[in-house]
Each structure stands twice: as structure tokens, then as C-alpha cells.
N, C-alpha and C positions, 0 to 999 in steps of 0.2 A: 567614582576615577578621580584621583590628584588630579591639581592643577597641573597643566603643560605635559602630563603625562600620550603619551600618542597611546591612540588604537591600534592592538597590534596588527601587521600589514593584513590582508585578506588571502585565503586562498583560494584564489579561480578557478574554473574551466578550465582544466584543460588540454592541449591537443595532447596527441602522442607522442610517447617521446622518442630521437633522434633516429633511433635502430628501432624500430616498430618488433612490436613480439608477434609470435604467431599464434594463433587462433587460439590450441592448445596452449601455451604459455600458460591464460588467462584461467584454469581450471588446476593449474598443480601444485599449487602451496598447501600445506595441510593448517589451515585456518579455515579453508574454504567448508571441508567440516564439521565444522561448528556451526555455521550456520544454517548445516541440513538440523543440530537440536536448536535454535536460536527460533526460525521461524514457525519449529511443528509447534513449540510453547506460545508463539506470538498468538497463532491461530488458531487456539487448542480455545479457548475459552470463547470464543466470539458468536459459535452457533449455543454454545450451554444459556447465553440469555439472547438470542435469537432466535430462528425458526426451529429448534430443536425444543429450545423451552413453550416456543408458540403451539407443538405438539402437544407433550403435556397440558400446558392445561386446558388444549380442548379436548383430550381424551379424557381430563374432569371434570367435565361439563363445564365448565370455564365461559362466560359467554363470550359472545365476537366482539361486543364494545369492548369488554377487557381485554381482550385477548391482542387487539387493537390498539388500544392506547398501550400495551404494555410496550410495544414500538421504543416509547420514551425512553424501556432501560436503557437504554444503549447512547442515548445521549455525549454519557461521556468520550467515548471518542469522535467526535465533532468537534467537543471542547480542550484537548487535550493541550493544546498546545498554553492556556488559562496556566495550568501551572508548571511545566514541562519547565520554564526557571529554576523552580525549587531544584530537577534536577540538575542541572547546571550549577547551581553557586552552594549544594548538599554536597557530601559525601555518606559512601556508609564504611566508619574507620575499616582497614586492613582490605579493603577490597577496592574500593575508590567508588568517583561518582557511574560508573558504569556498570560494571561487573558486579558492583552493591546495590544500585537497583535493582535492576533484573533478580537474582537471588533473593532479594526483600520478597518483592512483587509475585515471585511466583512459590517460596512458600508460602505468605499469605493467603494467593489464590485455590492452592491447594486443600486450606479450610472456606474460605469461601463457597466453594463450588462444591464442596460432600455436605454445608451446611447447608446450604440456596436447595439440596436436592433432600434433605431431611425433611423440610416444610411438606404439609398438606393445603395446596391452594384448594382446596374446595372450604376452609375451618382458616385459613392464614394464609389471603393472599395478598393480605397487607407486608408479613410478613418477606414470605417469596418476593414481592415487591421491593423490599430495599433492600436485599441482600444482591438480587439480579445488579443493582442498580451499585451497589461494592465492588460485585464479581468486576461491574462491567466496570464502572473506575480501576481497579487495580491492574484490569489486563490495560488499560489505553497506554498506563502508567507503567505497564514494564513492556510496552509496543514504546511509548516515549526513550527506553534505557534500548533499547532491543537497535534502533533505528540508530542508533548515539552510536551507539557501539561497533553496532557496523560500519559507521563512518570512520571512526576516529581508526582502529584497525588493521582497513582493506584497503593499500596502497590504491595509487589509482588509477592501472591495467588492473586489478581484479574486482571493483569496485561491479562491474556490468554483471561479473559472470558470479560474483557470490552473490547480490539480487537476484540474477536467478535462479540458483537454489534454495537462497533467502523463500522467496515467491512459491519455488516448489514444494517446496518444506511447507509452506504457511496453509497454499491451495489443499497440502495432502492430510493437512489436519479438520481443514476444514471439512471436508470429506468423512474423516474420522469421526467427526460430535457432529457430522449430521447425518447420514445416511448410516453409519454403525453404530452412530444411535439409535436411530429411528428402528434400526433391528434387535439390536439387545435390549429393547423397552416392549417388546411384543414374550421375553423372554424373564424379566428379569424386572422388578421392582420400579420407578423411577430414584428413587433411592437408590439401588445400590447401581446402577448406572450411574447413576452422579458422583456417586463415591470412587469411580472406575477410572471418571474421566479425570476424577481430582490425585487420582492414583499416577495414571499419565502424565500430568505436569513436572514425576520424576525428572521425565527428560530436556526436561531446561533448566531443569536444578544442578546436575550430573555437569550438566554441559559450561551453567555456569561458572561452576568450582573448579572449575581444569582447563576452562575456558584463559586465557594471558591477558596482561594487562594490555591495556596501547601501546608500542616503543616508547612515544615520546605523548606522556600524560600532558594539554597544555595546562595553564595554572586555573585557577575555577579564578571568576568573581568573586570580589573581598565582598561587593554587598550583592541584600535587591536590586537594585536601581545600578545596580555595572548590569545585572543579572536580567531587568527585563531594560535597560534603553539605551546601554554599548551596544548591544548586536541588533538594533536599530543605523545608531549610530555606523556602526563598521561600515552595514552592508550597505549604503547610503551614499559611503564612503569612495563607493569602487565605480571605476570608468564602467557604464550602460548599467545601474544597477534597472534605471527605469526599465530596459530593454529585457533586460532577465525575470522582471517580473511580470511581463506582457509572455514573454516562451514560459512562465510555468502556469501561469494563471490559461492558456492558448493550447499547447501543444497536444493535450486529450480531450479539446471539446467535442472535436467533429465526433468518436466514437463513447465520449459519455452519453450524448443526443440520440443516438440511438441505439446505444444500450437501454436507455429506458423505456422507449417503444419495440424495442426487439421481440418481443412474445408474443406482443396483444399483433404485432403487425404478419407474424410466421401464422398469426388462430386465422386473423382472413382474410391468409391463401389459403386454407383450408387443411394445415394441421392441428391434430390433436395435441394433446397436452403432456399427454404420454411421448408424444413421436419429437418434438420439443425438445422436452426436457431429458430423452435420450441422447439427442442428439450435444444439448448446449453444453448442457453438464457433462459427457463421454467425450465424445472430437473434439469440443470446445476446449475445454482443461486441457487435453493432452494437447492439441495445436499450440497452448498457450505456456506449457508449460517448454516446448520445444522452442517455441518460439523465445523466449525469453534465454532460455543455453545459447539456442543459435547467439542470438543479439548477446550477450555475452562474449566469446569469442569473438565476433567483428568488431565491436567497440574494440580489443584491444587489437584484436589489426588495423583498422581500420583510424581510430582514437578518437573523439568526443564527437565534435564538431562535426566531420565529416558523416557521420554514423547516426545523432539524430535528423541530419538533413535528408539523408536515405531512407531510414527507419519514418522519419513524419509524413514524409509522400508515399510510402507503404502504407504505412494505416488508412489515407483518403483514398490509395487508388479502390485499396479494400473494400472501399464503402458502395464503389460500381459493381458491387459484383449482386448486393443488395438490392440493387436498381433489374439486373435478371431476374430476381427471383419475381420479385414484380410483375414483369411483363411476361415472363413462362407459368405466375400459377402455380399451383398444387407440381412442384417438379421436388423431389429426392435430389435426384442429382446436383441441380443448381443451393437446391434448400442447405443440403453437405458437402457441398462446392464452398461456397458463400460465407458459411460456419467455421470449416477450416481455417480458410480463406484470409475471412476476417480476425480472425483468436490467432494466429501464428502472426500476425505483424502486428496487432496490438500486441505479440507476446516482442518482438524486438524493439519494438516503440519502448514499451514499460523496461526494458532494461535500462535503455540508451538515456530516459526519461531520470531514473531514477537515480543513475552515476551521476548526471546532474545536480541531481539537488545535493546529494553529498556532496557534491563536488566546491557547490555554492557557501556551505558552511563551514566559518572558524572554532576548528578545535575547543574557542574556549567555551563556544556557545552553541554547540551542538546541536542539544537537546534542544533548543526554542526556537535556532534556526530553520530545522529540518520539521520540526511539528509544526510551525505556523508555513514554510511551502509545500507541503502537502496538504494546508488546509484552503490557500490558497489556489490548489489545484484543482480543487472541488467548486468551488465558485459557481462562475460558469455555465458549468455543466450543468450545476443546480435550476441555474436563477435563467437557462434555456429548456432544460429540461418540463416546467413550468408552460409551458406557451407550443412545446413542440409538439403536443397532440392537435393542435390548432389549427398549428403549421402543417402536421401533415393529412388533415383532413381538409383544410383550401390547397393546398397545392398536389395534391396524390405521392403517393408511395415515393415512385421511381423520383420526380421532382424535389422529396424529401431528401433524399441519399444521395441526390445531386448537392442542393445545397449543406449537404455535411462533410463531403466531398471539399466542398469548395472554402468550409469553417477552417477549415486549414492551414492557410493559404498565411494569416499574418501568424502565426508562431513562427514561420517556414521564409519567409519574408524577415521577420528580426534574425533570424538567427543566424544570416548573409547579414546583416548589421551590425552584427556583436563583436567584441574584438577576442576571441581565445586566445589566450596566452597563457607561457606556464606560468605557475605561483613565483619562482625564482627572481623576474625579472624586478626588476628595482620600483620601480612605479606600475602602482596597481588604478589607484585613485582618481578621482575626476581632473 
């Protein structure tokens, strides 16, 4: 950055506009339909290098040790922030930074997914591994571009609703490339199954081709130094930046810890794996989608900060339902009620929380900042997840869920402290 040049004033979390939008206003923009295609294309490759691929490897008599090792193939999803600055710095001629990278990675994914399924794991496991990593890398890069495009193109009032639609399509793609792929594999060779899903990436390609450019294209960083260093300088010059880091890291921590032990908990209560899977994947998925859609409309109606606080409290209270399961034992009513309530409240919180991440991004550096924020979000949950089993065994299940409820308090307190102001205010720095 040239000497004396000022870092562009950041866009900060915004309250609702003075004239409150209605619940349905958040869903009326034609642009939101694009989130269906983008979300579907983002979710589709994930199981093909994860759960679906492990089923494929198992059906080809690959050893359990190697199947377990295959989890490393998805490492690019955790490291995508490392190359995200490249997507801020460089664009694709004629298509720009966001749509260009989406289209490029989607076309490459058609080839890599098809090629991946064409290998025989029994005789060419190395080739399968290499192509799985390539596919995960391309998919993670597509995610970075899609997140940046969604952030840049959606106005503040539609960020939560756009996220809800994106999440619904993403989850739908996980089912299609997961359960549907397993069904097809009983009827067709795995190579054909993978080529079918490679062709399904055409949904994303068509969406990227028809998608409009963002209304105002921010000036791209002029060097890699600007693309890597300036996002940090810009963010930490904001008033309340440290508090926002705390909120990012702690807002979902209780839910992540509970999710880590959810299945072992229900198994200990006496439920079968089939019963748990049916309720979690059926009722749980539906409740998450409904909650996210409801959250999208309510964020527009209430404003971002009030919604974050209300939904944060709701997420915490939902964990108390698991205390009821722990006390009741094998009760289908308590089990379905707890899973439905928990997933609905998590959907509400996800819509508002992702809208916060989007709002925190400066549009010059959306790809890097969003990737970094979303990575930070997972750190505390993963660290605490390592000790969650010990905590549950020492404290007992009921106390474990009470502790997970209390884990919501730090983020909620920080939300009360931060100054949520309109981005048009002249002073937003420290």
C-alpha cells in the first residue's frame, strides 16, 4: 500500500435500517434464487471425498486403516484461508474475482470428480488419494469464492435470508451426494456414479454464468502484501475488533461441543444407531433448514444485534432439553423433542451468525477475511471437543449439558458490549 494511503473504511456489523423490513421482505429479491444453485454446487463435492468415498473404499475391500487415513483427504477444507488471499488479489478476465473463481473451480471439479471415480481403489489407491485431495482443494476454493460472492452481492437486510437459502441448498446437496449416491452404487458401477455427480456440478456452472456481478466491485489489492497484510490492519483498526474475535470464536462453541458427543450420548441412553440416524438426519435436517429460514426473516425484522442475542440465548436454552433426555432415559418423545428443538434453534443462530461474518468483511478482502473468520469459529469447539468425553464422564451427562448451556454466556456478554453501528457513520476505528 502506498505511503500515506488510508486503508478503506471498514463495513461493520449493522443494525436494522431505521424503517424495519418485514419478515417476507428478506426473501423477495430474485438474487436469492442464485443462492440455491451456489449452495448446491458448494455442498455436492464434500461427501464425494468424505463419507461417500469411505463407503466406496469399504466396498472395494480397502483396509480399515487406509479408510481411516482417508480422512486427511479433506484437509484442504480446514486450510482454505491459506490461499484465500489469491482470490482477493487476482480475478478471471471477463468474469471478475468472485464469479470467475466460482466458474473456474466448478469446471475443474467436473473433471476431477469424474476422474476420481474412474480409478480402481484396489489397484490404484494412490491415484484415488491424489485426485481426492485435488477435488477437496478445488471444492474448498469454490467455497471461498462462493462465500465471497454471497457476501459482496447481498445487501445487509438479505444476508441472513440468503445464508438460510444457501444452507438449505448446501444440506440438500450433502444428502444427494451422500444417501442418493449410496443408493445408486447398488445399481451402477462407482465410476458411473461419480460421473453422474460430476455432471451435477453443471448446476453451479449455469448459476455462475447467469449470476450478475456485485453492484459495486471493490478495488482488488494491488499486491500479495496488500492481500495478506492489509486485511489484518484494516480489521484491527476497527473499534471493538478484539470483542468481535471473541464473539466469532465463542458464539457456537456450546453447540459444537454437544454435537461432538451427541451420538454416543443417545447410544448410552439405549437408542439404536438406526433410530439416532433417522431422527438426526431426518427431523434434525428439516428443523435446521426451517430454523435458518425463520432466522433469515427475523434478522431483517429485528436487526442483526438483537437477533444475535435472542438466538444466542435460544441456542443455549435448547441444550437444556438434553438434560431432560439424560433424566428420562430412553424416551422417544424426549429424544425427538430435544433434537428438533436443538436443530431449529441452531438454524436460527446460524442465519444470524453467518450474517455477522459477512458483515464483518471489507469487500476488498472478502475471500480472505471470511475464510479466516469461519476458520476461527471452529477452533474453540475443536479444542474443547478433545476434552468433552472426559468432562461428560466426570460430570455426568446432565451436568455436561448444563455446562454447555453456560458456555454461551461469554459471547452473549460480548454482544452487549460491542458497538453495532451503521457503516455510513464517519468514525468506525479505534
